[in-house]
N, C-alpha and C positions, 0 to 999 in steps of 0.2 A: 838906434836899434829898438824895434817894437817889442815890448814885453809880451810873452805868450798869454793868451786869455786864461789858461789854466792856473796862472799865478795870481789870481784875484783874491783868493782866500788864504789868510795866514794860518799856519806857517807854510811857506813854500820856498824852494830853492831852485834857481834856474842856472844851468851851466851852459852858456852858448858856445858855438864853435870858436869864436874869437872874443876877446875882451874878458872883463871881470865877471865873476859869479855874482848873482843878485839873490838877496834873501828878503822876503817880506815877513815881518813878525807882527804878532798882535800888539796893538797900541794900548797903553795904559795912560789915560789922561791925568791920573793922579801922580804919575811918575814918568814924565816925558823923557828922562835920561836913562830909563831902564834898559831899553834895547841897545844903545851904544855901549853902555857899561857891561851888559851881558856879553856882547860880541867881543869886547876887549878881554873879559874874564876867560872866555872860551878860547880865543885865538892868540892872546898875548897882548901886552900893553904897547908893544912896538908896531903892531899891525896897523896898516892904513885902512881906515873905514870911511867910505863916502856915503853920505845921505843923498839920494837922488830924487827924493820926494815921494809922496804917497805911501809912506811907511816902508819904502824899499831902500835897502843898504847894499852897497857894492863892496866886495872883498876880492883879493887875488884868488883866481880859480884854484890854485894849489891847496887852498884851505877848505874847499867844498866838502871833502870827506869828513874832516874834523867838525865842520859846522853841521853836517847831517847827523853825525853821532850825537852831538850836543842837543840838537832839536829833538831827536827821538828820546833822549834822556829827559829833557825838560817838558815836552808836550805829550810823551807817551807813544807807543807803537800805533801805527795806522793813522797818524794825525798829520804827518808832514808830506806835502806834495813835492815831488822831485821831477824836474824837467831837464833832460839832457839833450843836446843837439850834437850830432856827429856828421862830419862831412865825408862823403865818398866821392873820389875823383876817378874818372875814366879817361883813358888816353887813346887816341886814334892816330896812327902813323900814315906816312905818305903812300905806302903800299896799298893800303885800303882806299885812301882818298883818290888815288890814281887808278883804282881797279875798275873793271867793267861792271856797271850797275846791274847787268843781267845776272851776275854771279854773286849778288849781295847775300843770298842765303848760305853761301859757302864761306862767308867772312869769319875769320877766327880772332879778330881784334875785339877790344873791349866795347866798341860801339855796336857790335852785333849786326853790322851791315848798314847801319843808319847813315853812315857817311860814304858808303861805297860809290866811287865815281864822283865824289865832291864832298863838300862839308855843308851839312844842313843843321843849323841851329846851335852848333858848338862854337866855342871861342877858339880862335887860332893863336897859338903861341909858337912862333918860329914855324917849323914844319909839322908840328903836332897840333891836333885839335883836342881840346880838353872840355869836358863837361863835369860840373860839380853839383851833386845833389846833397841836400841836407835832410837827414832823417831825425825826426824828433820822437823821443820816448818820454812818456809821462807815466809815473807810477807813484803809489803811496807807500811810505815807509813808516 
C-alpha cells in the first residue's frame, strides 16, 4: 500500500480504508527509542506497534483517535496532518443493466444510467455491478 504524499512531514497520521493506521513522528537521533516508547505510553504497553521504515509506525486503526489527541497534546494545535480514506460503494442491479440504453437518463439506480443496457467499467458480483470509489480527506489538527 502506497503511503500518501501528504504524509512526508511529521507528525502525520494516515487511516486507510483497510489495514492499520500509520503514524510518522519526528526522529530524535539522540534517543532512537523515543517514538516507540511514546507510542506505548499513549496507547498502552500491550499494544502491538510495527516499525515499517522511514520513521513510520503502524498501529491498529481503532487507536487512531487516541493517537491524534496525543499528537495534538505533544506537538500543539495545527501541527499534525491527518489523512483519512473513506470508501463509497455503488450498486447497480439487473433491471438497469437489462434496460434500454435510450432510457438511461431516466435511470434511478446508483449508477445514474452509466450501466443502462449493459455494464461499463464496473465489477460484476453475481447479478450486481459494483463500483467502489475512495475519497481522501487531508486536514491539519
